[in-house]
N, C-alpha and C positions, 0 to 999 in steps of 0.2 A: 504493500500500500504506500509506504514511504517513497519508494522509487517511482510509483505512478504519479504522486503529487509533484515530485521534482520535475518529471517529464511535462506535466501540465503547466507548471510555472515557467519552464523553458518556453513552452508554446505561447504563453502570455507575454513573453518578451522580457522577463526578468533576467538581468545579466548576472550569472553566477560563474565565478572563476574558482574552480575547486582547489587549484594549487595555491592561489594567493588568498583565498577566503574573501574575495571582493564581492559585495552585493551592490548593485546599482539599479535604482528605479529611474530610468530616463525617458520612459513613455515612447521610445522610438519605434515600437511596434504599432503605434497609433491607437492603442487601447489602454486600459487602466492597469495592466500588468498585475492583475490579481488584487488590486485595491477594490474596495466596495463602498458604495454610498450606504451608510448605516442609519442616517437620519436625513429627512428633508428630500429635496429634489433639485436638480441642476439642469442647465442647458447642455451644450456640447462641452463636456469636461476636458477631453483631450483635444487640444487645438494645434493646428499647424500655421496659425496666423504669422505672417512675416513682419508686419509693421504695426506699431502701436496705433490704437484707435484714434487718438488725437495728436496731431503733429506729424505723424507718419514716420517717426524714427524707427529703425530696425529693432525688433525685440531682442534683448540680450539673453537669448536662450542658447542651449547647447544642442546642436542638431536641428531636427525638423519639428518635433512635437514637444509640447509641455502641457502641464495640467493647469486649468483655469476655471474659476467659478464665476467668471465675468461673461462668458460667451452666451448668446441666445441659443435657442434650441437648434436653429438652422446654421448657427455659426457665422451669421452675416453682420451682426451688430453687437455692441456691448449691452448687457442687461444685468443691472445690479440688484434685481429683485430676489435672486435665488438665495436660499438659506439652507444649511445642512451641515453634515459631517461626513468626511470620507476617511477611511482607515486602511492601512496597508496590511499585507501579510505579516506574520510574526517572524522576527529575525533574532537569532542568538548572536549577540555581539562578541567579537573577539578582540576589539580594540576600542578605546574610549572616544576616538575622534569620529565625528559624523560631519560631512559637508553637504551643503545643499544650496540651491539658488531660489530666492523668494522675492516676489514683487507684490504690488497691490497695497492694501490698506495697513495702517499701523494701529488702528483702534483696538479696544479690548475684545471686540467680537470677531476679529479676523487674525488668524495666526496658524503656524504649523508647530506641532508639539511632538516630542519623543515621549512615549508612555511605557510604563511597566505593564506586565500582563494583567494586573488588576485595574488598569485604567488610569493610574496616577500619572499626571504630567510632570516630568522631571526636568525638561528643558524645552525652550520654545524659540522660534524665530518669527519676525514680522516683516512686512513690507515697510516702505517709507513714504506712503501716499504717493507712490510713483509706479509707472508701468515698467520701470527698469527692474529686471531680476538681478538682485545683488547677492554676492557670495556670502554665505554664513558658515561658521564652524561651531559645532556644539561639542563640548567635552563632558563625558559622563562616565568617569572611571568606576563609579559604584555599580554601573550596569554591565560591566564586562563579565561575560559568562552567563548573563541573564537573558531571558526572552523579552523582547521589546517590540513595539510597533510604532508607526508614524500616524499622526492624526492631523488632518486638515480641517480646521474649524472656520465656518463662515456663518456667523449669527448676526449679520448686519446687512442692511439694505441702504440704497442711496449712495452718495458719493464715497468712493473708496471702500465700499462694503463688499470687498472681494479679495481673493488670494490667487496668486499665480506661483507655480512650483515647478522646478526642473532639477534633474541631475542630482538626486539624493544618493549619496555614496557612503559606504561604511565597510569595515572588515567584519566578516561573520558568515552565517549561513541562514538560509530561509528554512524554517521548520514548517513543512507543508501540513503535517498532521495537526500541529498546534494551531496553525492558521485556520484550518477547516473547523476545528472544535470551537475556536474563538468566534469566528463569524456566525456559526450556528447559534452559539450562546447569545451573541449580540442581537441577532434577529429575534430570538425568543424574548430577550429583555425589552426591546423596543415594542414588540407586539404586546407584551404583558402590560407595559405602561400605557400604551394607547388603548388597549382593551379596558383597563381599569377606568380610565377617563370616560370612555364611551359608555360603559355599563352604568356608571354613576349618572351620567346625563340621561340615559334612557330610563333608568329607574325613576328619576325625578319627573321626567315628562309623562311617563305612564301614570304615576300616582296622581299628578295634577289633573289629567284627563279623567281618571277614575272619580275624583272628587267632583269635578264639574259635570260629569254625565253618569251619575249612578244609575245602574240598570241598563244603560245603553252602551257601555264600554266595558269590555271584559278585563279590567285591570288586574284582578287577582290571578287569573289564568296566565296572563301575559307576564306578570312578575315572576311567577313560578317557572315559566319557560326561560326567562332571562337568567335566573339563578343557575339553571342547568347549563346554559350557553356560557356563562361566566366561568364555570368550572372547566368547560372544554377549551376555552381560549381561542376559538376559531374566529378570526377577524371577519372573514367572508360571511360566515353564518350570522354574525352580529349585524353586519350591514343589511343582509336580507331581512333579518328580524326587525330592524328599525323601520324598514319600509312597510312591513306588515303592521307593526304596532302603532306607529305614529302617522301613517298615511292611510293605508287601506281600511284599518279598523277605526280611524279617527272620525267621531261624529261631526266634527267641524268640516270634514271633507267628503266622506263617502256618500252622503245623501244627495250631493249637489254636483251636477256636471260643471266642469271647469273649461271655459273657453280660453284659447291661447292663440298666439300668432306664430307662424313659422316664417323665418327668413334668416339670412345671415346678418352678422353685425354690420352696421353702417361703416362706410369707409372713414378713416381718420381724416380730420381737417384741422384748421387752426384752433377752433373753439368748440365747446360742447354743444353750442346752438346750431352748428353747421351740419345738420342731418337732413335738411330740406332739399338741397341741390336743385333750387328752383331753375326752371328751364331757361330763364333769362339771366341767370347768375354766372359768375366766372367759373364756379366749380360744378356747373350743371353735368359735366361728363362723369362726375363721381357717382351719379345715380346708377346702381347696378344690382338692386335687390329685386326680389319677387317672393311671393309667399301665399299663404292661405290662412283662413280661420279654421281651427280644428277644435274638437271637443273631446275632453278626457273624461271617461267614466272611472273615477278613482277606485271605487270598490272592485270593479271587474278588471281594471287595468287596460281597458280597450280605448282606442282612439278612432273617431270618425271625422270625416271632413265636412264642415258646414258650408264653406264657401271657398272655392278655388278658381278665381277668375281667369287664370291663364298666364302664359309666359310674360315676364316683364312687368307684371302688376304687383304692387305692394300695398298691403293694408297695414294700418298702424293705429294706435291710441283708441282701442274700443272702450266704450262705456255703456252700462246697462241702465235703463230707466228704473225709477223707483218701484214700479209695478213688476219688474222682472220680465217684461214682454218684448221690448225693442232695444236694439243696439244702435248706437251712433258711432261712427268711426271715420277716419280719413283714408282715402284710397287714391292711388296714382296709377294710371293705366299704361305707363311706359315713359321713356325718356322725353318724348315730345309733349307729354301732359304735365300737370302739376297736381299736388294733393288737393282734393276737394272733399266736402263733407257729405256723407251718405248715411242712410238709415236702413234697417231691415229688421224683421222679426227674429226672435231667437231660434225659430225653426228654419231660418235661411230663406224666407220668402219675403215678397214685398220690397225688393231693393228699390230705393229712391234716392236720386241725387238732389241735394239741397243747394249746393253752391257750385259755381262754374266760371268764376272770373278768370280770364286768360292771363297768364303770367303771374298768377297769385297763388301762394300756398296757404291753404286752410288746414290746420292740424289741431290736435289736442282737444277734441270736442268733449263736453260733459253735459249731461242732462241737468236742468234746473228744476226745482220742485214744482214750478207751474207748468212744466212740459216744454219750456223753452230750452234753447241750447246755447251754451257759452263755448267759445273756441278762440284759438290764437290764429292770427293771419298777418300776412305781409302786405295788407291792403293800403296802408299808409307808408309809402317807401321811405325807409331810413336804413342806415348802414352802420355796422360796428365802427367805432372810431379808430381802431388800430388795424383794420383791414377792410375789405370790401364785401363782407358777408351781409346779406339782407336780414333784417330783424323782424320780429313779430310784436303785435300788440293784442290786447284782449278785445273781443267783440262778442255780441250776443245777437240772437235772432229767434224767431218763432219756430215751432216744431216743423212747420212746412217750408222753412227757409226764407220767410218774409221778414221785413223790417230789420235788416242787418244794420247794426249801428255800433260804433266804437265806444268801449267803456274803459280803455286804458290808453294813456297818452305819454308814457315815458319815452325817453330818447333811445332806449335800447330794447331788450328782449323781455317779453312777458309770456310765460308758457306753463305747461303741465298743471293746469288748474284742476281743482277738486272742490266739492261742496262740503263744508264743515257742518257739524251737528247743530250749530246755532244759525245756520243759513248763510253765513258769509262764504266768500270764495278764498281759498288758499292757493297761492301760485308762487312760482319762482320768478325773480325779477333781477335783471342785470342793470345796475344803477351806478352811474359815475358821479352823481351829485353828492358832495361831501363824503367821498369814498376814497379808499386807497386804490392804487393800481393793482390789478390782478385778482384780488379777493373781492370781487364786486357783485357776486351773485348770491343773494340770500332769499329768504322766504318772506312774502308779503301777504296781506289780506285786503279785501275790499268787499263792498256790498254788491249784490247781483246787478244793481243798476249802474255801477261804476263809481259810486261815491265812497268816501271813507277809506281810501288807500292808506295803509299803515304797515309798519314793520311787524313781522312775526318773530323771526330768529335769524341770526347769522349775518347781519348787515356789517358788523365790524369784527367778525371772526376771520382771522387771516388764514387759518387752516381748519377745515377745508375751504378751498376757494370758490367752489360751486356747489350750492345746496339746492337740489332740484328734485322734481317728481315726488312731492310730499303728499301723504294721505293722513288725515286725522283719524284718531281712534274714537272711542265712545264719547269723549269729551274734547272740546275744541282746543284745549291747551296741550293735548297730547298728539304727537304726530310721528310718523316714521318717514324718513326721507333718504334720498341718495346723497351721501357726502362725497362729492366728486371734485374734479379739478377743472380749472379754467381751460387748459389746453389739452383736452382729451375728449373722448366720446361722453355722453351723459350716463356714465356708470362710475363705480368706485366702491367705497364702503357704504354701509347702511348705518343710520343712527336713529335711536329712539329718543325723541326730544320732549321735554316737559317745559313748555314755555312759561309756566307759572314760576319757575325758578330763575328766570332771567331771559334776556333777549340776545345774549352773545356768550361765546366761550364754552368751557367744559361743564360748568355747573348744571346747565339744563339738560345735558346729554346723559340719559340714564344708562345706556349701553350702546355698543357698536358691534357690527359684524364686518371684519373680524374684530375680536375683542381687543386686540392689542392696538387698534387704531385710536383708542381713546388717548394714547400718549402723544398723538400728533395734533390734537385739537387745541388751538391756542388763539390768542388775540394780539400777540406781539410778533414783530418780525414779518418777513415775507416768506410764506410757505404755501402759496396758493395752488401748487400742483402736487400736493403731498400724496395723492392717491394714484398718481400715474404709474408708479412702480409696484403697486400691490400685485402679489402673485395670483390672487383670486379676486375677481370683481363682481359686483352685484348691481342689479337695476330692477325697475318695475316693482317696487314693494306693494303688496296688497294685504291689509289687515284682515284676518279671519275673525279676530276679536282683539282685546287689548294685550294679549300675551302670545298669540300665535299668528304666523304670517306666511304668505306665499311670496315668492320673488323669482326673478330670473338670476341665475348665477353661472359662472364659468364651470364647465364640467371637468376641466383638466385636459381637454383636447383642443388646445389652441384657444381661439376666440369663440368656440361653440358655447352657446348658453343653453342651460336646461332649467326646468322648473323645480324649485326647492321649497321644502317646508322648514320653517325656522321657529324656535321657541326661545324663551328667556333663559333656559338652562344650557344653551349652547348646542342643542341638537340642530343639525343641518342635514336633512334627508332628501335625497333625490326623489322627486315625484314622477317626473317624466323627462326624457331627453330624446331628441331625434335630430338628424342633420337637416338643414345647415344650422338650426338653432331654434330655441323656443323663447318667446317673450310675452309680456302683457298678460299674466294669468288673471282670470276674471271669473269667479264663481257665479253661475247663472241662477241667482235667487233674489226674490224681492227684498226690499229694505224699507225702513220707515223714512218718510220724507221729513225734513226739518219743519217746525211749526210756523209756517208762513201763512199770511192772509193777503188776499188780493185787494188792491186799492185801484180804482179807476176802471175805465172801459177801453176797449179797442186795443190796437196793436202796441200802443205805447204805455201799457200799464206797468206799474211798479210793484215789486214784492217787498214787503217789510215784515219783520217779526210781529207776531200777533200780540206781543206784550206792549206795543206802543199804545199810548193813551189817546183816546179819541175825544174830540171836541166838535160839537155842531156849531157852525157859523150862523148866527141869527139872521133870518131873512133871505138866506141864499140857498137853503136846501142841500148844502154841501157839508161834508165832514172833513176834518183836518186831523192828521196824525201829528201829535206834538213831539218835538225833538227830545229824545231821551237817549240814555246810553244802555246798550245791550252788550254784555261781555267786554265792557270797557271801550266800545267803539260808538261814536255818536252817529245817530241816524237823523237826517233832516226831516222837516215836516213836508207832507205831500197832501194835496187836496184830491178829493174824489167828488 
């Protein structure tokens, strides 16, 4: 067996000189030479790049190949998002001197270490915040005659959050059998730690659903099965169990069909608002999506196509009316068309086009409690101040497309609107008035007639720089939103916000996905693109209730997005995925409309909360709603 492992290590390219006792890991075979990724994940670890990424100077490597935690998966660009640990085969040292070449970062989270067999790090080398691979020498006389291994640690992202390594040399011999035993034990250790965390999250999520749905959710039986799976330690079985326990058996999901959109991710452009690719805009040729509306039966796990209009056609931004009967959405019939607003029934019948202005994009429609529709449009031409992308403002119209009128007049973008429990409109707004550069996109509110525009959260929060696509929970001061970047697509982290705790910064953020992103939320400095390098990004959050959510999330296959279930215990369970991607999850069930009363007649009527005080004007036969404050926002008087 020992001879077989030595032969295998020769095949991996490990240089072994039996006479001199020399061991050299130089990666010249183009592979990892028996090293293994024991934590995390990386792009192209063994690189043959000849020139540095910035400046073009030659890499100071030895030979053709070297190890790098900086390279993207396809090896074409630098990508500092990767984190993890790579470890070498076991070497029995015969001399105290070890030489190696190291480049990259010098921070605490990036280094190369020499370790004893129990994992203790006895010596380390770091880069110098430079792409130059510099020669290092480690002297470890206490390790002579002992089995050791090398560990590459990359626990940092962003600038200089990487390590490059080449030409690791020492005197000794590779112990193939010890290497095999150690890697197997390391895999078991990582699986055991991951399984423990997974089991704890699952147990908490199951117990909560059991309390919330007694008699409808088999919590006791599921917990018993979970205990058995915990003892087995099979990570794959735990993943399958999570989908059964938290998705298929979940009373929040299994009685309700879920509509979703299939398409690939939008092409990247300068800002997160640049997804329209209007036919008259300079980036019109970036439009290359198409897709369909599909419906997932969660309990059965089956998918049916509701509406597939054909090649080159893209649907986006579906919303369901309060009765649960009709959809409103934006659709573009190809590169020569633009997005217009349409409606149809949830059965896929009665397709009706409501808007049709040429050279205009109408997107992000939502139903209003009176049956009207609010949407974002490029109908008043204006452009981003730092490039030439066209912007949107808020508009509203009747359910049949009549009486289109503008209710937002900011100088930049207003989009991703939703209706709050108190009847106001929550939307994201790009605002440069009294604002910093870059972190200019926060959440705002207004009344459904366009009055009362006011801040909600994030106007002076420097990271994240783009807070978009928010949805309120059961109370208007609670919302879940995408915590994104200015210079990226409209995706990033997710954040649960309690606006009653403040209008900026970390204090109002109850939690984030991923959890570690809370460390990046701040109001000082410039960090408006803090989510660009996230390894896993989220978008399209949809609350199932105040503690359970659906969203679109990267599946791990490039930019492909799948539908995921989230809860406050940290469970993130895949609900459904299919190529090229899944977006906009929308449960097809009725919901209660906010308590509004109609004032006035005809197409220009106004909706105001029913709590407004009424006064009859003597001798006129008219009633007046007196200006009062609802949820801290002033509403003006209107006559009927």
